[in-house]
C-alpha positions as a LaTeX table, in Angstrom:
\begin{tabular}{lrrr}
\hline
Residue & $x$ (\AA) & $y$ (\AA) & $z$ (\AA) \\
\hline
Unk1 & $-61.89$ & $-18.29$ & 0.46 \\
Unk2 & $-62.26$ & $-19.13$ & $-3.03$ \\
Unk3 & $-58.79$ & $-20.05$ & $-4.69$ \\
Unk4 & $-57.83$ & $-18.20$ & $-7.91$ \\
Unk5 & $-56.32$ & $-20.46$ & $-10.53$ \\
Unk6 & $-54.63$ & $-19.51$ & $-13.73$ \\
Unk7 & $-53.39$ & $-21.75$ & $-16.68$ \\
Unk8 & $-50.08$ & $-22.54$ & $-17.51$ \\
Unk9 & $-49.35$ & $-21.26$ & $-21.26$ \\
Unk10 & $-45.60$ & $-22.20$ & $-21.49$ \\
Unk11 & $-43.22$ & $-24.04$ & $-19.27$ \\
Unk12 & $-39.62$ & $-24.76$ & $-19.76$ \\
Unk13 & $-37.86$ & $-28.32$ & $-20.30$ \\
Unk14 & $-36.10$ & $-30.25$ & $-17.74$ \\
Unk15 & $-32.28$ & $-30.25$ & $-18.66$ \\
Unk16 & $-32.82$ & $-26.46$ & $-20.02$ \\
Unk17 & $-30.12$ & $-24.04$ & $-18.61$ \\
Unk18 & $-31.91$ & $-20.74$ & $-17.52$ \\
Unk19 & $-30.12$ & $-17.52$ & $-17.79$ \\
Unk20 & $-30.44$ & $-13.90$ & $-17.22$ \\
Unk21 & $-33.76$ & $-12.74$ & $-19.14$ \\
Unk22 & $-35.05$ & $-16.00$ & $-19.92$ \\
Unk23 & $-38.77$ & $-17.05$ & $-19.40$ \\
Unk24 & $-39.12$ & $-19.84$ & $-16.90$ \\
Unk25 & $-42.95$ & $-20.19$ & $-17.93$ \\
Unk26 & $-45.94$ & $-18.17$ & $-18.68$ \\
Unk27 & $-49.22$ & $-18.30$ & $-16.82$ \\
Unk28 & $-52.32$ & $-16.87$ & $-18.82$ \\
Unk29 & $-49.55$ & $-15.77$ & $-21.34$ \\
Unk30 & $-47.88$ & $-13.42$ & $-18.76$ \\
Unk31 & $-44.14$ & $-14.39$ & $-18.57$ \\
Unk32 & $-42.25$ & $-15.14$ & $-15.36$ \\
Unk33 & $-38.53$ & $-14.09$ & $-16.07$ \\
Unk34 & $-35.26$ & $-15.11$ & $-14.60$ \\
Unk35 & $-33.16$ & $-12.08$ & $-13.34$ \\
Unk36 & $-29.84$ & $-12.37$ & $-11.27$ \\
Unk37 & $-29.60$ & $-11.53$ & $-7.76$ \\
Unk38 & $-29.16$ & $-13.32$ & $-4.25$ \\
Unk39 & $-32.25$ & $-11.78$ & $-2.66$ \\
Unk40 & $-35.61$ & $-13.22$ & $-3.73$ \\
Unk41 & $-38.53$ & $-11.36$ & $-5.05$ \\
Unk42 & $-40.85$ & $-10.62$ & $-1.91$ \\
Unk43 & $-42.85$ & $-7.80$ & $-3.40$ \\
Unk44 & $-44.22$ & $-6.06$ & $-6.24$ \\
Unk45 & $-41.72$ & $-3.09$ & $-7.32$ \\
Unk46 & $-42.75$ & 0.31 & $-8.39$ \\
Unk47 & $-41.89$ & 4.07 & $-7.72$ \\
Unk48 & $-43.61$ & 3.99 & $-4.67$ \\
Unk49 & $-41.58$ & 0.89 & $-3.38$ \\
Unk50 & $-38.97$ & 1.72 & $-0.31$ \\
Unk51 & $-35.23$ & 1.42 & $-1.51$ \\
Unk52 & $-34.02$ & $-2.06$ & $-1.32$ \\
Unk53 & $-31.60$ & $-4.69$ & $-2.77$ \\
Unk54 & $-34.15$ & $-6.13$ & $-5.04$ \\
Unk55 & $-34.58$ & $-2.86$ & $-6.80$ \\
Unk56 & $-30.70$ & $-2.87$ & $-7.18$ \\
Unk57 & $-30.74$ & $-6.67$ & $-8.76$ \\
Unk58 & $-33.55$ & $-5.60$ & $-10.80$ \\
Unk59 & $-31.57$ & $-2.44$ & $-12.12$ \\
Unk60 & $-28.42$ & $-4.61$ & $-12.86$ \\
Unk61 & $-30.41$ & $-7.21$ & $-14.30$ \\
Unk62 & $-32.17$ & $-4.94$ & $-17.00$ \\
Unk63 & $-29.03$ & $-2.76$ & $-17.58$ \\
Unk64 & $-27.03$ & $-5.89$ & $-18.40$ \\
Unk65 & $-29.98$ & $-7.00$ & $-20.89$ \\
Unk66 & $-29.53$ & $-3.66$ & $-22.54$ \\
Unk67 & $-32.61$ & $-1.93$ & $-21.61$ \\
Unk68 & $-30.78$ & 1.30 & $-20.54$ \\
Unk69 & $-29.21$ & 2.21 & $-23.81$ \\
Unk70 & $-28.94$ & 5.76 & $-22.93$ \\
Unk71 & $-27.02$ & 4.89 & $-19.48$ \\
Unk72 & $-29.39$ & 6.83 & $-17.44$ \\
Unk73 & $-30.12$ & 4.56 & $-14.74$ \\
Unk74 & $-27.96$ & 4.54 & $-11.42$ \\
Unk75 & $-27.91$ & 1.18 & $-9.47$ \\
Unk76 & $-29.07$ & 2.78 & $-6.30$ \\
Unk77 & $-31.67$ & 0.60 & $-4.66$ \\
Unk78 & $-34.28$ & 3.31 & $-5.80$ \\
Unk79 & $-36.80$ & 2.87 & $-7.91$ \\
Unk80 & $-36.78$ & 6.21 & $-9.47$ \\
Unk81 & $-38.08$ & 7.81 & $-12.80$ \\
Unk82 & $-35.24$ & 6.40 & $-14.73$ \\
Unk83 & $-35.99$ & 2.76 & $-13.48$ \\
Unk84 & $-39.49$ & 3.28 & $-14.35$ \\
Unk85 & $-38.38$ & 4.00 & $-18.01$ \\
Unk86 & $-36.13$ & 0.99 & $-18.26$ \\
Unk87 & $-38.84$ & $-1.25$ & $-17.02$ \\
Unk88 & $-41.23$ & 0.22 & $-19.40$ \\
Unk89 & $-38.79$ & $-0.49$ & $-22.18$ \\
Unk90 & $-38.10$ & $-3.97$ & $-20.83$ \\
Unk91 & $-41.95$ & $-4.62$ & $-20.60$ \\
Unk92 & $-42.45$ & $-3.49$ & $-24.29$ \\
Unk93 & $-39.60$ & $-5.74$ & $-25.16$ \\
Unk94 & $-41.55$ & $-8.73$ & $-23.85$ \\
Unk95 & $-44.67$ & $-7.66$ & $-25.60$ \\
Unk96 & $-46.17$ & $-6.52$ & $-22.37$ \\
Unk97 & $-48.23$ & $-3.32$ & $-21.55$ \\
Unk98 & $-45.62$ & $-0.85$ & $-20.51$ \\
Unk99 & $-46.86$ & $-0.14$ & $-16.72$ \\
Unk100 & $-43.20$ & 0.62 & $-15.30$ \\
Unk101 & $-44.21$ & $-1.55$ & $-12.44$ \\
Unk102 & $-43.11$ & $-5.19$ & $-11.59$ \\
Unk103 & $-45.73$ & $-7.40$ & $-10.28$ \\
Unk104 & $-45.01$ & $-10.05$ & $-7.56$ \\
Unk105 & $-44.46$ & $-13.40$ & $-9.11$ \\
Unk106 & $-43.50$ & $-11.82$ & $-12.74$ \\
Unk107 & $-39.71$ & $-12.50$ & $-12.13$ \\
Unk108 & $-37.53$ & $-14.85$ & $-10.06$ \\
Unk109 & $-34.13$ & $-13.70$ & $-8.93$ \\
Unk110 & $-31.27$ & $-16.49$ & $-9.00$ \\
Unk111 & $-27.72$ & $-16.24$ & $-8.66$ \\
Unk112 & $-26.44$ & $-17.32$ & $-11.61$ \\
Unk113 & $-27.45$ & $-19.33$ & $-14.83$ \\
Unk114 & $-28.98$ & $-22.56$ & $-13.48$ \\
Unk115 & $-30.01$ & $-25.92$ & $-14.76$ \\
Unk116 & $-33.86$ & $-27.03$ & $-14.86$ \\
Unk117 & $-34.20$ & $-30.02$ & $-12.77$ \\
Unk118 & $-37.61$ & $-30.70$ & $-12.63$ \\
Unk119 & $-40.99$ & $-29.18$ & $-13.93$ \\
Unk120 & $-44.07$ & $-29.72$ & $-11.85$ \\
Unk121 & $-46.77$ & $-28.91$ & $-14.71$ \\
Unk122 & $-47.51$ & $-29.10$ & $-18.17$ \\
Unk123 & $-49.23$ & $-26.58$ & $-20.46$ \\
Unk124 & $-53.05$ & $-26.24$ & $-19.83$ \\
Unk125 & $-52.71$ & $-27.07$ & $-16.22$ \\
Unk126 & $-54.46$ & $-25.01$ & $-13.88$ \\
Unk127 & $-52.29$ & $-23.63$ & $-10.94$ \\
Unk128 & $-52.54$ & $-21.25$ & $-7.75$ \\
Unk129 & $-50.17$ & $-18.92$ & $-6.27$ \\
Unk130 & $-48.92$ & $-21.45$ & $-3.83$ \\
Unk131 & $-47.89$ & $-23.90$ & $-6.42$ \\
Unk132 & $-44.12$ & $-24.82$ & $-7.32$ \\
Unk133 & $-43.49$ & $-24.82$ & $-10.95$ \\
Unk134 & $-39.78$ & $-25.36$ & $-11.61$ \\
Unk135 & $-37.13$ & $-26.86$ & $-9.72$ \\
Unk136 & $-33.58$ & $-25.30$ & $-10.52$ \\
Unk137 & $-30.63$ & $-27.61$ & $-9.67$ \\
Unk138 & $-28.22$ & $-26.06$ & $-7.32$ \\
Unk139 & $-30.84$ & $-23.52$ & $-5.49$ \\
Unk140 & $-30.03$ & $-23.00$ & $-2.22$ \\
Unk141 & $-30.65$ & $-20.60$ & 0.59 \\
Unk142 & $-28.46$ & $-19.11$ & 3.23 \\
Unk143 & $-29.58$ & $-18.46$ & 6.52 \\
Unk144 & $-27.55$ & $-16.24$ & 8.78 \\
Unk145 & $-28.01$ & $-16.21$ & 12.48 \\
Unk146 & $-26.35$ & $-14.49$ & 15.75 \\
Unk147 & $-24.68$ & $-17.11$ & 17.84 \\
Unk148 & $-24.40$ & $-16.17$ & 21.27 \\
Unk149 & $-20.89$ & $-15.05$ & 22.66 \\
Unk150 & $-19.31$ & $-18.47$ & 24.05 \\
Unk151 & $-21.38$ & $-20.68$ & 21.82 \\
Unk152 & $-19.41$ & $-20.63$ & 18.73 \\
Unk153 & $-17.89$ & $-24.07$ & 19.51 \\
Unk154 & $-20.95$ & $-25.86$ & 19.13 \\
Unk155 & $-21.31$ & $-24.42$ & 15.46 \\
Unk156 & $-18.56$ & $-26.28$ & 13.24 \\
Unk157 & $-18.69$ & $-26.63$ & 9.64 \\
Unk158 & $-20.82$ & $-29.64$ & 8.49 \\
Unk159 & $-23.12$ & $-29.57$ & 11.66 \\
Unk160 & $-26.66$ & $-30.61$ & 10.57 \\
Unk161 & $-29.15$ & $-28.25$ & 11.61 \\
Unk162 & $-32.97$ & $-28.69$ & 11.75 \\
Unk163 & $-35.07$ & $-25.60$ & 10.52 \\
Unk164 & $-37.81$ & $-24.47$ & 12.39 \\
Unk165 & $-41.01$ & $-24.91$ & 9.99 \\
Unk166 & $-39.39$ & $-27.69$ & 8.29 \\
Unk167 & $-36.02$ & $-28.73$ & 6.59 \\
Unk168 & $-32.78$ & $-29.34$ & 7.36 \\
Unk169 & $-29.29$ & $-27.62$ & 6.57 \\
Unk170 & $-25.57$ & $-27.75$ & 7.41 \\
Unk171 & $-23.42$ & $-24.96$ & 9.36 \\
Unk172 & $-20.56$ & $-24.11$ & 7.15 \\
\hline
\end{tabular}
């Protein structure tokens, strides 16, 4: 299988605070934009997408950025025609073709404004889909699991846990 690479055409700097609507970096001049939400981007979004929390986050973020001036969008987890129109206005505002679709990898959901802790590439680097670009300070993931009845006593706050596939964490 041939690996597809693209060129970094801009990237944020270490120490920058990234907020709602900021461009983290561009790949072949296509921006990757920070939006707010707790669910990570995991799929492309369009009018054919099934309802989900990621769509609600997109709707809330674009409304907060002012792309629903007529107040026609209802935050309802559905990528309806009003959401398509709002996405097209946002894309036009970014200087992109107004497709009404969000490609996987073109947005990053983060819970709040965050500080750029590290940058892994510079302008001109060739990168592939699986490469880290920016590390945000304080970014964490929460894993929720069912504890069998009677085993609750073993899961105390601060307990170190090993995650399958690598990584560690703490119970809270």
